[in-house]
LUMRO-460856 format. One record per atom (N, C-alpha, C): residue number from 0; x, y, z; atom name. Coordinates in nm, 3 decimals. Layout:
N
 pos       x       y       z site
 NUM       X       Y       Z   CA
...
//
This chain:
99
 pos       x       y       z site
   0  -2.756   6.385 -11.369    N
   0  -2.824   6.455 -11.420   CA
   0  -3.018   6.453 -11.396    C
   1  -3.042   6.594 -11.375    N
   1  -3.141   6.582 -11.289   CA
   1  -3.241   6.631 -11.451    C
   2  -3.358   6.553 -11.408    N
   2  -3.483   6.565 -11.553   CA
   2  -3.581   6.754 -11.501    C
   3  -3.573   6.834 -11.592    N
   3  -3.655   6.917 -11.607   CA
   3  -3.834   6.853 -11.608    C
   4  -3.918   6.880 -11.500    N
   4  -4.046   6.868 -11.439   CA
   4  -4.057   7.040 -11.581    C
   5  -4.247   6.967 -11.603    N
   5  -4.314   7.117 -11.667   CA
   5  -4.356   7.161 -11.559    C
   6  -4.392   7.354 -11.597    N
   6  -4.391   7.408 -11.497   CA
   6  -4.559   7.389 -11.522    C
   7  -4.613   7.422 -11.653    N
   7  -4.761   7.309 -11.669   CA
   7  -4.782   7.255 -11.744    C
   8  -4.858   7.180 -11.756    N
   8  -4.893   7.091 -11.885   CA
   8  -5.037   7.069 -11.904    C
   9  -5.065   7.011 -12.077    N
   9  -5.205   6.982 -12.020   CA
   9  -5.278   6.843 -11.975    C
  10  -5.244   6.795 -11.968    N
  10  -5.240   6.611 -11.875   CA
  10  -5.348   6.587 -11.948    C
  11  -5.408   6.577 -12.005    N
  11  -5.451   6.495 -12.163   CA
  11  -5.424   6.559 -12.296    C
  12  -5.479   6.430 -12.388    N
  12  -5.492   6.503 -12.538   CA
  12  -5.574   6.646 -12.510    C
  13  -5.509   6.730 -12.612    N
  13  -5.546   6.863 -12.667   CA
  13  -5.554   6.838 -12.853    C
  14  -5.662   6.954 -12.929    N
  14  -5.593   6.941 -13.014   CA
  14  -5.566   7.069 -13.038    C
  15  -5.450   7.062 -13.178    N
  15  -5.310   7.161 -13.171   CA
  15  -5.272   7.157 -13.286    C
  16  -5.338   7.350 -13.348    N
  16  -5.263   7.383 -13.426   CA
  16  -5.193   7.516 -13.454    C
  17  -5.085   7.492 -13.585    N
  17  -4.990   7.656 -13.560   CA
  17  -5.021   7.726 -13.690    C
  18  -4.945   7.818 -13.688    N
  18  -4.949   7.872 -13.787   CA
  18  -4.786   7.972 -13.789    C
  19  -4.715   7.920 -13.926    N
  19  -4.571   8.020 -13.909   CA
  19  -4.550   8.023 -13.993    C
  20  -4.454   8.125 -13.990    N
  20  -4.384   8.141 -14.192   CA
  20  -4.294   8.049 -14.272    C
  21  -4.286   7.975 -14.189    N
  21  -4.142   7.812 -14.228   CA
  21  -4.309   7.721 -14.321    C
  22  -4.387   7.724 -14.244    N
  22  -4.452   7.607 -14.334   CA
  22  -4.605   7.604 -14.282    C
  23  -4.668   7.729 -14.296    N
  23  -4.768   7.738 -14.305   CA
  23  -4.915   7.756 -14.196    C
  24  -5.031   7.691 -14.190    N
  24  -5.113   7.618 -14.160   CA
  24  -5.117   7.477 -14.128    C
  25  -5.079   7.433 -14.018    N
  25  -5.103   7.281 -14.065   CA
  25  -5.266   7.294 -13.973    C
  26  -5.253   7.135 -13.999    N
  26  -5.390   7.019 -13.937   CA
  26  -5.410   6.999 -13.848    C
  27  -5.532   7.005 -13.783    N
  27  -5.531   7.025 -13.610   CA
  27  -5.499   6.907 -13.614    C
  28  -5.419   6.847 -13.492    N
  28  -5.318   6.696 -13.440   CA
  28  -5.349   6.732 -13.342    C
  29  -5.374   6.535 -13.290    N
  29  -5.403   6.575 -13.105   CA
  29  -5.254   6.512 -13.103    C
  30  -5.241   6.645 -12.946    N
  30  -5.106   6.636 -12.881   CA
  30  -5.147   6.684 -12.732    C
  31  -5.051   6.667 -12.671    N
  31  -5.012   6.735 -12.532   CA
  31  -4.925   6.855 -12.558    C
  32  -4.941   6.995 -12.446    N
  32  -4.808   7.048 -12.468   CA
  32  -4.767   7.095 -12.289    C
  33  -4.641   7.161 -12.300    N
  33  -4.584   7.209 -12.155   CA
  33  -4.518   7.309 -12.178    C
  34  -4.485   7.381 -12.061    N
  34  -4.428   7.507 -12.049   CA
  34  -4.331   7.427 -11.967    C
  35  -4.179   7.471 -11.997    N
  35  -4.112   7.434 -11.942   CA
  35  -4.004   7.578 -11.909    C
  36  -3.918   7.586 -11.771    N
  36  -3.861   7.751 -11.755   CA
  36  -3.744   7.654 -11.707    C
  37  -3.639   7.727 -11.741    N
  37  -3.457   7.701 -11.740   CA
  37  -3.448   7.820 -11.744    C
  38  -3.342   7.802 -11.624    N
  38  -3.274   7.996 -11.685   CA
  38  -3.359   8.042 -11.713    C
  39  -3.429   8.107 -11.620    N
  39  -3.564   8.203 -11.629   CA
  39  -3.620   8.221 -11.757    C
  40  -3.594   8.140 -11.868    N
  40  -3.654   8.094 -11.999   CA
  40  -3.800   8.056 -11.986    C
  41  -3.925   8.062 -12.081    N
  41  -3.976   7.961 -12.033   CA
  41  -4.014   7.916 -12.173    C
  42  -4.021   7.783 -12.231    N
  42  -4.111   7.754 -12.361   CA
  42  -4.178   7.728 -12.379    C
  43  -4.250   7.745 -12.437    N
  43  -4.369   7.600 -12.498   CA
  43  -4.387   7.480 -12.582    C
  44  -4.381   7.391 -12.510    N
  44  -4.371   7.266 -12.595   CA
  44  -4.450   7.187 -12.654    C
  45  -4.450   7.157 -12.785    N
  45  -4.585   7.081 -12.813   CA
  45  -4.554   6.935 -12.867    C
  46  -4.610   6.819 -12.836    N
  46  -4.553   6.656 -12.861   CA
  46  -4.697   6.609 -12.884    C
  47  -4.661   6.586 -13.067    N
  47  -4.787   6.533 -13.097   CA
  47  -4.799   6.372 -13.115    C
  48  -4.923   6.341 -13.078    N
  48  -4.950   6.165 -13.078   CA
  48  -4.953   6.097 -13.164    C
  49  -4.921   6.174 -13.271    N
  49  -4.850   6.091 -13.402   CA
  49  -4.714   6.083 -13.442    C
  50  -4.635   6.124 -13.359    N
  50  -4.530   6.084 -13.369   CA
  50  -4.497   6.248 -13.421    C
  51  -4.294   6.250 -13.403    N
  51  -4.209   6.342 -13.478   CA
  51  -4.166   6.415 -13.346    C
  52  -4.052   6.528 -13.430    N
  52  -3.988   6.573 -13.345   CA
  52  -4.102   6.695 -13.266    C
  53  -4.057   6.690 -13.100    N
  53  -4.197   6.807 -13.083   CA
  53  -4.158   6.917 -13.117    C
  54  -4.255   7.019 -13.131    N
  54  -4.213   7.204 -13.164   CA
  54  -4.213   7.252 -13.030    C
  55  -4.080   7.335 -13.020    N
  55  -4.015   7.451 -12.940   CA
  55  -4.080   7.598 -12.991    C
  56  -4.124   7.663 -12.912    N
  56  -4.182   7.806 -12.918   CA
  56  -4.144   7.877 -12.816    C
  57  -4.020   7.991 -12.829    N
  57  -4.012   8.056 -12.703   CA
  57  -4.078   8.160 -12.719    C
  58  -4.174   8.178 -12.546    N
  58  -4.254   8.257 -12.455   CA
  58  -4.156   8.438 -12.415    C
  59  -4.023   8.437 -12.375    N
  59  -3.975   8.517 -12.325   CA
  59  -4.011   8.633 -12.378    C
  60  -4.085   8.760 -12.335    N
  60  -4.090   8.835 -12.393   CA
  60  -4.072   8.813 -12.571    C
  61  -4.201   8.695 -12.553    N
  61  -4.257   8.695 -12.669   CA
  61  -4.385   8.653 -12.798    C
  62  -4.443   8.724 -12.659    N
  62  -4.554   8.671 -12.601   CA
  62  -4.696   8.825 -12.656    C
  63  -4.738   8.847 -12.817    N
  63  -4.774   8.940 -12.864   CA
  63  -4.957   8.941 -12.757    C
  64  -5.035   8.815 -12.783    N
  64  -5.165   8.858 -12.768   CA
  64  -5.178   8.719 -12.721    C
  65  -5.276   8.685 -12.616    N
  65  -5.373   8.583 -12.619   CA
  65  -5.497   8.599 -12.547    C
  66  -5.566   8.460 -12.626    N
  66  -5.687   8.498 -12.586   CA
  66  -5.776   8.311 -12.558    C
  67  -5.788   8.352 -12.463    N
  67  -5.900   8.234 -12.406   CA
  67  -6.075   8.262 -12.400    C
  68  -6.143   8.153 -12.474    N
  68  -6.290   8.191 -12.523   CA
  68  -6.333   8.021 -12.543    C
  69  -6.447   8.042 -12.533    N
  69  -6.545   7.895 -12.587   CA
  69  -6.576   7.945 -12.708    C
  70  -6.498   7.780 -12.822    N
  70  -6.574   7.801 -12.901   CA
  70  -6.690   7.672 -12.978    C
  71  -6.768   7.697 -12.984    N
  71  -6.851   7.534 -13.016   CA
  71  -6.853   7.449 -12.841    C
  72  -6.881   7.500 -12.773    N
  72  -6.860   7.423 -12.603   CA
  72  -6.724   7.396 -12.565    C
  73  -6.674   7.439 -12.674    N
  73  -6.510   7.412 -12.635   CA
  73  -6.426   7.458 -12.581    C
  74  -6.325   7.511 -12.482    N
  74  -6.180   7.620 -12.470   CA
  74  -6.174   7.548 -12.593    C
  75  -6.117   7.721 -12.612    N
  75  -5.961   7.740 -12.709   CA
  75  -5.899   7.907 -12.678    C
  76  -5.811   7.777 -12.671    N
  76  -5.640   7.934 -12.605   CA
  76  -5.599   7.966 -12.772    C
  77  -5.627   8.070 -12.801    N
  77  -5.511   8.127 -12.882   CA
  77  -5.396   8.186 -12.869    C
  78  -5.272   8.148 -12.934    N
  78  -5.122   8.213 -12.878   CA
  78  -5.119   8.352 -12.967    C
  79  -5.093   8.411 -12.954    N
  79  -5.021   8.509 -13.105   CA
  79  -4.899   8.581 -13.091    C
  80  -4.759   8.501 -13.133    N
  80  -4.620   8.517 -13.054   CA
  80  -4.568   8.692 -13.137    C
  81  -4.418   8.716 -13.111    N
  81  -4.416   8.874 -13.237   CA
  81  -4.375   8.850 -13.369    C
  82  -4.357   8.675 -13.392    N
  82  -4.263   8.676 -13.467   CA
  82  -4.388   8.648 -13.547    C
  83  -4.463   8.642 -13.561    N
  83  -4.583   8.589 -13.660   CA
  83  -4.710   8.453 -13.606    C
  84  -4.610   8.382 -13.492    N
  84  -4.678   8.234 -13.489   CA
  84  -4.778   8.268 -13.404    C
  85  -4.839   8.156 -13.455    N
  85  -5.008   8.194 -13.352   CA
  85  -4.971   8.017 -13.362    C
  86  -5.050   7.984 -13.174    N
  86  -5.067   7.866 -13.138   CA
  86  -5.200   7.845 -13.110    C
  87  -5.329   7.764 -13.146    N
  87  -5.399   7.727 -13.151   CA
  87  -5.439   7.597 -12.983    C
  88  -5.478   7.624 -12.942    N
  88  -5.433   7.539 -12.804   CA
  88  -5.638   7.532 -12.848    C
  89  -5.709   7.354 -12.853    N
  89  -5.843   7.335 -12.800   CA
  89  -5.886   7.248 -12.778    C
  90  -6.035   7.208 -12.673    N
  90  -6.037   7.143 -12.621   CA
  90  -5.949   7.137 -12.420    C
  91  -5.896   7.217 -12.413    N
  91  -5.864   7.267 -12.293   CA
  91  -5.912   7.244 -12.199    C
  92  -5.900   7.162 -12.094    N
  92  -5.924   7.188 -11.933   CA
  92  -5.940   7.313 -11.866    C
  93  -6.067   7.360 -11.826    N
  93  -6.078   7.510 -11.806   CA
  93  -5.999   7.542 -11.730    C
  94  -5.958   7.452 -11.627    N
  94  -5.833   7.517 -11.549   CA
  94  -5.688   7.518 -11.571    C
  95  -5.629   7.448 -11.675    N
  95  -5.552   7.422 -11.751   CA
  95  -5.511   7.549 -11.817    C
  96  -5.642   7.592 -11.874    N
  96  -5.660   7.718 -11.954   CA
  96  -5.630   7.880 -11.868    C
  97  -5.693   7.861 -11.759    N
  97  -5.673   7.978 -11.653   CA
  97  -5.536   7.953 -11.597    C
  98  -5.519   7.876 -11.589    N
  98  -5.306   7.888 -11.578   CA
  98  -5.263   7.981 -11.694    C
//
């Protein structure tokens, strides 16, 4: 069985917050994110340092808006999905943010 390697990873801890209809807006949590591709499907996987199950978001034909900008001298990436989920990633390395 082959291990699926992430196509893109944060590499270090970032601050993560997401908003969804199921849980509302979460508190800021530290963790990493990875983008996995399998069978022409892309998924964003959020893994939190505090433990718990990873959170998965489908990216194929589901991205509505992406905003990258500096907020208080930190790089912030805001990803809005068509199903009204919003994922915010803060303290990103600039090279990862641009990819």
